[in-house]
C-alpha positions, 0 to 999 in steps of 0.5 A: 830942684829947690831954688833956696834951700832953708836950713831949720834949726828947731827943737821939739821942747822949744815952745818958740820953735813950735809957735813958729812952725805952723807959720813956716808951713803956712810960709812954705805952702805959699811960696811953692803955690798950695795945689802942688803935690809934696811929691814934686820936688823939682816944682818946688822954689823952697826947700826947708831942711830941718835940723832938729834940737831934739834931745831924744828920738821920741820927740824929734818923731812927734815933731818931724810928723807936724811937718811938711820937709825934709829932716836930717836924722836924728843925731845930735853930735852932727847937730851940734857940728852943724849949728856950730859951723853955722854959728846958731846961737838958739832955737829957732833958727832958719837959715837961707842958701841960694841952692844954686851957688850955695851963697848965704841968702840970710841967716835972720830967716825966722825974723823975715818969715815972721814980717813977711807970712806972705812971703812977698819979699822971698827970698830976701836977698840985699840989693848987694846980692840983688845987683850981683845976680842982676849983673851976672844975668846981663854978663851971661845976655852980652856972652851968649850975644858975642858967642863968648859962652865958654869965656868966664870974664866975658872976653875973647881969650 
């Protein structure tokens, strides 16, 4: 199961989208390892889901062939609703989420991937997000040592 989910809002008619797709594909392969088979989803660190802004089914099908990742079915109404819910203002937009807890990591994925094509800084958590993850990790260690795995606060009940 992937640890990070990227929602890619892009369209076949959008030139910046077509320019970004090969960059994202290269990034995707670097993050997941070049030699890992596409069929082994369990080994992936990153999964991308394309959410199409295509105007018709033919454009959707044609653009989908250029992508090694998952895609939502071509349903313009659903895509529009999802775009509005996530505050998508234009194409391309790439939003990264933590798959373990649903937390938003960044809605600036296009800029992050463009500036970091080798994925050195991936998954682009903010310092606050990094600290919270570290604090949860440390908390789990202390609870395990005390044998207090059931208490959410880390204190005995």
